[in-house]
N, C-alpha and C positions, 0 to 999 in steps of 0.2 A: 491470460496474455497480459502483456504490459499495458495494453489499452484498457483492459478491465481493471487492473490495479490502479491506473490513473483515475478512472471513474470513481472507484471506491474511495480513493484518497481525497478526491475533491469533495465527496459527500461527507467524509469524516473529518475534514480539515479542522473544523472548530473544536472537535473533541480530542484531537491529537496534540501532543506537545511538540509541534513542528512549525518552523518558520516558512519553509518553502514546500512546494508540491513534491519536489524530488525527495526531500527528507520524509515526507508523509508516505510516499510510495515505498521507501525502504522499510518503514515501520510496518506497513501492510504486508509487504513481501515476507518480512521476518515472521510475522504472526501466521501467515499462510503456511510457511515452511514448518513452523513448530506444530501445526495441525496436520502435517503430512500432505499438504497440497503443493504440487510442483507448479512453478511459474514458467511458462514458455515464452520465448521471444516473440 
């Protein structure tokens, strides 16, 4: 879910090349999608 993505993004923020939490969430969503994981609303 988006809530889980936000939690992961907050934990990984310092490792990601993102300035905002929204950008970090998009990176995490893209990674999940490439692994075959679907993100539900």
